[in-house]
C-alpha positions as a Markdown table, in Angstrom:
| # | Residue | x | y | z |
|---|---|---|---|---|
| 1 | Met | -27.6 | 19.5 | 35.2 |
| 2 | Thr | -24.2 | 18.0 | 35.7 |
| 3 | Ile | -22.8 | 15.8 | 32.8 |
| 4 | Asp | -20.6 | 13.0 | 33.9 |
| 5 | Met | -17.7 | 13.4 | 31.4 |
| 6 | Thr | -16.2 | 10.1 | 32.4 |
| 7 | Glu | -19.3 | 8.3 | 31.3 |
| 8 | Thr | -19.5 | 10.4 | 28.1 |
| 9 | Asn | -15.9 | 9.7 | 27.2 |
| 10 | Asn | -16.4 | 6.0 | 27.9 |
| 11 | Ala | -19.4 | 6.0 | 25.6 |
| 12 | Glu | -17.3 | 7.7 | 22.9 |
| 13 | Lys | -14.6 | 5.1 | 23.3 |
| 14 | Ala | -17.1 | 2.3 | 23.0 |
| 15 | Ile | -18.1 | 3.4 | 19.4 |
| 16 | Pro | -16.3 | 0.9 | 17.2 |
| 17 | Ala | -14.1 | 2.5 | 14.5 |
| 18 | Val | -14.6 | 1.2 | 11.0 |
| 19 | Ser | -11.6 | -0.6 | 9.7 |
| 20 | Ala | -9.9 | 0.7 | 6.6 |
| 21 | Val | -9.4 | -2.9 | 5.4 |
| 22 | Glu | -11.1 | -5.9 | 6.8 |
| 23 | Ile | -10.2 | -9.4 | 5.5 |
| 24 | Ser | -11.8 | -12.6 | 6.6 |
| 25 | Gly | -11.2 | -16.2 | 5.6 |
| 26 | Leu | -9.4 | -15.3 | 2.4 |
| 27 | Asn | -8.4 | -18.3 | 0.3 |
| 28 | Lys | -7.0 | -18.4 | -3.3 |
| 29 | Trp | -5.9 | -21.2 | -5.5 |
| 30 | Phe | -4.0 | -21.2 | -8.8 |
| 31 | Asp | -5.4 | -24.4 | -10.2 |
| 32 | Glu | -4.3 | -26.9 | -7.5 |
| 33 | Phe | -1.9 | -24.6 | -5.8 |
| 34 | His | -3.3 | -23.1 | -2.6 |
| 35 | Val | -1.6 | -19.7 | -2.7 |
| 36 | Leu | -3.4 | -17.9 | 0.1 |
| 37 | Lys | -4.7 | -19.9 | 3.2 |
| 38 | Asp | -7.4 | -18.5 | 5.5 |
| 39 | Ile | -6.0 | -15.0 | 5.7 |
| 40 | Glu | -7.5 | -12.9 | 8.5 |
| 41 | Leu | -6.5 | -9.2 | 8.9 |
| 42 | Ser | -8.0 | -5.9 | 10.1 |
| 43 | Val | -6.2 | -2.7 | 9.2 |
| 44 | Ser | -7.2 | 0.5 | 11.0 |
| 45 | Glu | -7.3 | 3.9 | 9.3 |
| 46 | Lys | -3.9 | 5.6 | 9.3 |
| 47 | Glu | -2.2 | 2.3 | 10.2 |
| 48 | Ile | 1.0 | 1.4 | 8.4 |
| 49 | Ile | 1.4 | -2.4 | 7.7 |
| 50 | Val | 4.6 | -3.9 | 6.2 |
| 51 | Ile | 4.3 | -7.4 | 4.7 |
| 52 | Cys | 7.5 | -9.4 | 4.3 |
| 53 | Gly | 8.4 | -13.0 | 3.6 |
| 54 | Pro | 10.3 | -15.2 | 1.1 |
| 55 | Ser | 9.6 | -15.3 | -2.6 |
| 56 | Gly | 6.5 | -17.3 | -3.4 |
| 57 | Ser | 4.9 | -16.8 | 0.0 |
| 58 | Gly | 1.8 | -15.1 | -1.4 |
| 59 | Lys | 2.6 | -11.5 | -0.5 |
| 60 | Ser | 2.0 | -9.9 | -3.9 |
| 61 | Thr | -1.0 | -12.1 | -4.6 |
| 62 | Phe | -2.4 | -11.0 | -1.2 |
| 63 | Ile | -2.0 | -7.3 | -1.9 |
| 64 | Arg | -3.4 | -7.7 | -5.4 |
| 65 | Cys | -6.5 | -9.4 | -4.1 |
| 66 | Ile | -7.3 | -6.3 | -2.0 |
| 67 | Asn | -7.2 | -4.2 | -5.1 |
| 68 | His | -9.2 | -6.9 | -7.1 |
| 69 | Leu | -6.4 | -7.4 | -9.5 |
| 70 | Glu | -6.5 | -11.0 | -8.5 |
| 71 | Thr | -9.7 | -13.0 | -8.0 |
| 72 | Tyr | -10.1 | -15.2 | -4.9 |
| 73 | Gln | -12.3 | -18.2 | -4.4 |
| 74 | Glu | -13.2 | -17.8 | -0.7 |
| 75 | Gly | -13.4 | -15.1 | 1.9 |
| 76 | Thr | -14.5 | -11.5 | 2.2 |
| 77 | Ile | -12.7 | -8.1 | 1.8 |
| 78 | Ser | -14.2 | -4.8 | 2.9 |
| 79 | Ile | -12.9 | -1.3 | 2.4 |
| 80 | Phe | -14.1 | 1.2 | 5.0 |
| 81 | Gly | -17.0 | -1.1 | 5.8 |
| 82 | Gln | -18.0 | -1.6 | 2.2 |
| 83 | Pro | -17.8 | -5.2 | 1.0 |
| 84 | Leu | -16.2 | -6.0 | -2.3 |
| 85 | Asp | -18.3 | -9.1 | -3.0 |
| 86 | Asn | -20.4 | -7.4 | -5.8 |
| 87 | Pro | -18.3 | -7.0 | -9.0 |
| 88 | Lys | -20.6 | -4.2 | -10.1 |
| 89 | Thr | -19.8 | -2.0 | -7.1 |
| 90 | Ala | -16.4 | -3.3 | -6.1 |
| 91 | Gln | -14.5 | -1.3 | -8.8 |
| 92 | Gly | -16.1 | 1.9 | -7.8 |
| 93 | Ile | -15.3 | 1.4 | -4.1 |
| 94 | Ile | -11.7 | 0.6 | -5.0 |
| 95 | Arg | -11.3 | 3.5 | -7.4 |
| 96 | Asp | -12.7 | 5.9 | -4.8 |
| 97 | Asn | -10.5 | 4.6 | -1.9 |
| 98 | Val | -7.5 | 2.7 | -3.0 |
| 99 | Gly | -4.3 | 3.6 | -4.8 |
| 100 | Met | -1.5 | 1.1 | -5.7 |
| 101 | Leu | 2.1 | 1.3 | -6.6 |
| 102 | Phe | 3.8 | -1.6 | -8.4 |
| 103 | Gln | 7.3 | -2.9 | -8.9 |
| 104 | Ser | 7.2 | -1.5 | -12.5 |
| 105 | Phe | 6.3 | 2.1 | -13.0 |
| 106 | Asn | 3.5 | 1.5 | -15.6 |
| 107 | Leu | 3.7 | 5.0 | -16.9 |
| 108 | Phe | 2.4 | 5.8 | -20.4 |
| 109 | Pro | 5.6 | 6.4 | -22.3 |
| 110 | His | 4.0 | 8.6 | -25.0 |
| 111 | Leu | 2.5 | 11.0 | -22.4 |
| 112 | Thr | 4.4 | 13.7 | -20.5 |
| 113 | Ile | 4.7 | 13.4 | -16.7 |
| 114 | Ile | 1.9 | 15.9 | -16.1 |
| 115 | Lys | -0.4 | 14.1 | -18.5 |
| 116 | Asn | 0.3 | 10.8 | -16.9 |
| 117 | Cys | -0.8 | 12.3 | -13.6 |
| 118 | Thr | -3.9 | 14.1 | -14.9 |
| 119 | Leu | -5.3 | 11.3 | -17.0 |
| 120 | Gly | -7.1 | 9.5 | -14.2 |
| 121 | Pro | -8.6 | 12.5 | -12.4 |
| 122 | Ile | -9.9 | 14.0 | -15.7 |
| 123 | Trp | -11.4 | 10.8 | -17.2 |
| 124 | Leu | -12.4 | 8.8 | -14.1 |
| 125 | Arg | -13.1 | 11.5 | -11.5 |
| 126 | Arg | -14.4 | 14.1 | -14.0 |
| 127 | Ile | -12.2 | 16.8 | -12.5 |
| 128 | Pro | -11.8 | 19.8 | -14.8 |
| 129 | Glu | -8.5 | 19.8 | -16.6 |
| 130 | Ala | -7.2 | 23.1 | -15.1 |
| 131 | Lys | -7.9 | 21.8 | -11.6 |
| 132 | Ala | -6.4 | 18.4 | -12.3 |
| 133 | Ile | -3.2 | 20.1 | -13.6 |
| 134 | Glu | -3.0 | 22.3 | -10.5 |
| 135 | Gln | -3.5 | 19.4 | -8.1 |
| 136 | Ser | -1.0 | 17.2 | -10.0 |
| 137 | Met | 1.7 | 19.9 | -10.1 |
| 138 | Ala | 1.3 | 20.2 | -6.3 |
| 139 | Leu | 1.8 | 16.5 | -5.9 |
| 140 | Leu | 4.8 | 16.4 | -8.2 |
| 141 | Asp | 6.2 | 19.2 | -6.1 |
| 142 | Arg | 5.5 | 17.1 | -3.0 |
| 143 | Val | 7.5 | 14.2 | -4.4 |
| 144 | Gly | 10.3 | 16.6 | -5.5 |
| 145 | Ile | 10.0 | 16.5 | -9.3 |
| 146 | Ala | 7.7 | 19.4 | -10.3 |
| 147 | Asp | 10.5 | 20.5 | -12.7 |
| 148 | Leu | 10.1 | 17.3 | -14.7 |
| 149 | Ala | 6.4 | 17.8 | -15.5 |
| 150 | Glu | 6.9 | 18.3 | -19.2 |
| 151 | Lys | 9.4 | 15.5 | -19.7 |
| 152 | Phe | 8.5 | 12.0 | -20.9 |
| 153 | Pro | 9.1 | 8.9 | -18.7 |
| 154 | Gly | 12.0 | 7.7 | -20.9 |
| 155 | Gln | 13.8 | 10.9 | -20.2 |
| 156 | Ile | 14.0 | 10.5 | -16.4 |
| 157 | Ser | 15.5 | 8.0 | -14.0 |
| 158 | Gly | 13.9 | 4.9 | -12.5 |
| 159 | Gly | 13.6 | 6.5 | -9.1 |
| 160 | Gln | 12.0 | 9.6 | -10.6 |
| 161 | Gln | 9.6 | 7.5 | -12.6 |
| 162 | Gln | 8.5 | 5.7 | -9.4 |
| 163 | Arg | 8.0 | 9.0 | -7.7 |
| 164 | Val | 5.8 | 10.0 | -10.7 |
| 165 | Ala | 3.8 | 6.8 | -10.2 |
| 166 | Ile | 3.3 | 7.8 | -6.5 |
| 167 | Ala | 2.1 | 11.3 | -7.5 |
| 168 | Arg | -0.2 | 9.7 | -10.2 |
| 169 | Ser | -1.8 | 7.4 | -7.6 |
| 170 | Leu | -2.2 | 10.3 | -5.1 |
| 171 | Ala | -3.9 | 12.4 | -7.8 |
| 172 | Met | -6.9 | 10.0 | -7.5 |
| 173 | Glu | -7.1 | 11.1 | -3.8 |
| 174 | Pro | -7.0 | 7.6 | -2.3 |
| 175 | Arg | -7.5 | 6.9 | 1.4 |
| 176 | Ile | -5.4 | 3.7 | 1.3 |
| 177 | Met | -2.2 | 3.1 | -0.6 |
| 178 | Leu | -1.0 | -0.4 | -1.4 |
| 179 | Phe | 2.7 | -0.9 | -2.3 |
| 180 | Asp | 3.9 | -4.1 | -4.1 |
| 181 | Glu | 7.7 | -4.1 | -3.6 |
| 182 | Pro | 8.0 | -0.5 | -5.1 |
| 183 | Thr | 11.8 | -0.4 | -4.8 |
| 184 | Ser | 12.7 | -3.8 | -6.1 |
| 185 | Ala | 13.3 | -2.7 | -9.7 |
| 186 | Leu | 15.5 | 0.3 | -8.7 |
| 187 | Asp | 19.2 | 0.7 | -8.5 |
| 188 | Pro | 20.4 | 1.0 | -4.8 |
| 189 | Glu | 21.1 | 4.8 | -5.1 |
| 190 | Met | 17.5 | 5.4 | -6.2 |
| 191 | Ile | 15.8 | 3.4 | -3.4 |
| 192 | Lys | 16.2 | 6.1 | -0.8 |
| 193 | Glu | 14.5 | 8.8 | -2.8 |
| 194 | Val | 11.4 | 6.6 | -3.2 |
| 195 | Leu | 11.5 | 5.5 | 0.5 |
| 196 | Asp | 11.7 | 9.1 | 1.6 |
| 197 | Val | 8.4 | 9.8 | -0.2 |
| 198 | Met | 6.8 | 6.8 | 1.4 |
| 199 | Val | 8.0 | 7.9 | 4.8 |
| 200 | Asp | 6.4 | 11.4 | 4.1 |
| 201 | Leu | 3.2 | 9.7 | 3.1 |
| 202 | Ala | 3.2 | 7.6 | 6.3 |
| 203 | Glu | 3.8 | 10.7 | 8.5 |
| 204 | Ser | 0.9 | 12.5 | 6.7 |
| 205 | Gly | -1.6 | 9.9 | 8.0 |
| 206 | Met | -2.1 | 7.8 | 4.9 |
| 207 | Thr | -3.3 | 4.2 | 5.5 |
| 208 | Met | -0.6 | 2.0 | 3.9 |
| 209 | Met | 0.0 | -1.7 | 3.2 |
| 210 | Cys | 3.5 | -2.3 | 1.9 |
| 211 | Val | 5.0 | -5.4 | 0.5 |
| 212 | Thr | 8.8 | -4.8 | 0.9 |
| 213 | His | 12.1 | -6.2 | 2.0 |
| 214 | Glu | 13.3 | -2.8 | 3.2 |
| 215 | Met | 13.6 | -3.7 | 6.8 |
| 216 | Gln | 14.9 | -0.3 | 7.9 |
| 217 | Phe | 11.8 | 1.3 | 6.5 |
| 218 | Ala | 9.6 | -1.3 | 8.3 |
| 219 | His | 11.4 | -0.6 | 11.6 |
| 220 | Glu | 11.1 | 3.1 | 11.3 |
| 221 | Val | 7.6 | 3.5 | 9.9 |
| 222 | Ala | 5.4 | 0.4 | 10.4 |
| 223 | Asp | 2.8 | 0.0 | 13.1 |
| 224 | Arg | 2.8 | -3.7 | 12.5 |
| 225 | Val | 4.9 | -6.1 | 10.5 |
| 226 | Ile | 3.4 | -9.2 | 9.0 |
| 227 | Phe | 5.6 | -12.2 | 8.0 |
| 228 | Met | 4.1 | -14.6 | 5.4 |
| 229 | Thr | 5.3 | -17.9 | 4.2 |
| 230 | Asp | 3.6 | -20.7 | 2.3 |
| 231 | Gly | 0.5 | -18.6 | 1.8 |
| 232 | Glu | -0.1 | -18.0 | 5.5 |
| 233 | Ile | 0.4 | -15.2 | 8.0 |
| 234 | Val | 2.7 | -16.9 | 10.5 |
| 235 | Glu | 3.8 | -13.9 | 12.6 |
| 236 | Met | 2.4 | -10.4 | 13.1 |
| 237 | Gly | 3.2 | -7.7 | 15.6 |
| 238 | Pro | 5.1 | -4.4 | 16.3 |
| 239 | Pro | 8.4 | -4.1 | 14.3 |
| 240 | Glu | 10.4 | -4.2 | 17.5 |
| 241 | Gln | 9.0 | -7.7 | 18.2 |
| 242 | Val | 8.9 | -9.2 | 14.8 |
| 243 | Leu | 12.2 | -7.8 | 13.4 |
| 244 | Lys | 14.3 | -8.0 | 16.6 |
| 245 | Asn | 12.7 | -10.8 | 18.6 |
| 246 | Pro | 10.7 | -13.0 | 16.2 |
| 247 | Lys | 8.9 | -16.0 | 17.7 |
| 248 | Trp | 9.4 | -18.4 | 14.8 |
| 249 | Asp | 12.6 | -19.8 | 13.4 |
| 250 | Arg | 11.4 | -19.3 | 9.8 |
| 251 | Thr | 11.0 | -15.5 | 10.5 |
| 252 | Gln | 14.5 | -15.4 | 12.0 |
| 253 | Gln | 16.0 | -17.2 | 9.0 |
| 254 | Phe | 14.3 | -14.9 | 6.5 |
| 255 | Leu | 15.5 | -11.8 | 8.4 |
| 256 | Gln | 19.1 | -13.0 | 8.6 |
| 257 | His | 19.0 | -13.7 | 4.8 |
| 258 | Val | 17.6 | -10.3 | 4.0 |
| 259 | Leu | 19.9 | -8.4 | 6.3 |
| 260 | Ser | 23.0 | -10.3 | 5.0 |
| 261 | His | 22.1 | -9.2 | 1.4 |
| 262 | Lys | 21.7 | -5.6 | 2.5 |
| 263 | Ser | 25.1 | -5.4 | 4.2 |
């Protein structure tokens, strides 16, 4: 019996891939202020999305809704096909799949770096302490600061603290990483060391959604760039198109403003 491989391959291609993140009809209000307006977005596994836009455009609120750190009044969010509409199951889905990095490092100042990294795996994932330490040391080595494991957060620089925060998030073995302007609180000389780690993550195949004004990072790493303003996604596409040939004047004005401040 001869198998028609063309037909078999077409059948394989026809199988729809489950989106890493699926967002439909997302609306959020702060009292009377409509902060997110009918957001629609599908993010594929291993895709790198960069979200940019002016202050107050809803970027951080959007990313925090995905992690259920903000409630929303309308719409649906699914993580790998699992809807987050049930509060009883949503936190477990998020904990098992999603890591997040914030502007501030949010490290426990009274715990050493290694204890900051092992706390979540030991208490939330029930990983034995010895294994959690081994895995966390490997992650600290990956972000270039294994030698700081026994120091406290106050004894290291801001860039190093943010790299600890990345290692701590990765220790929970997320499939998706969310970044909310992770370099905005850093001095200019510390930004590159954090972006280098993020580039390494992107190249390893991690699904990433990044709110950032680091346009060089967006151009080098992103699969798609999203421009938001007034709570809406107004432009979305490959970095080459959005960053170098935007369709909307508002996008062009924003990019000119950001790039002028970087120069």
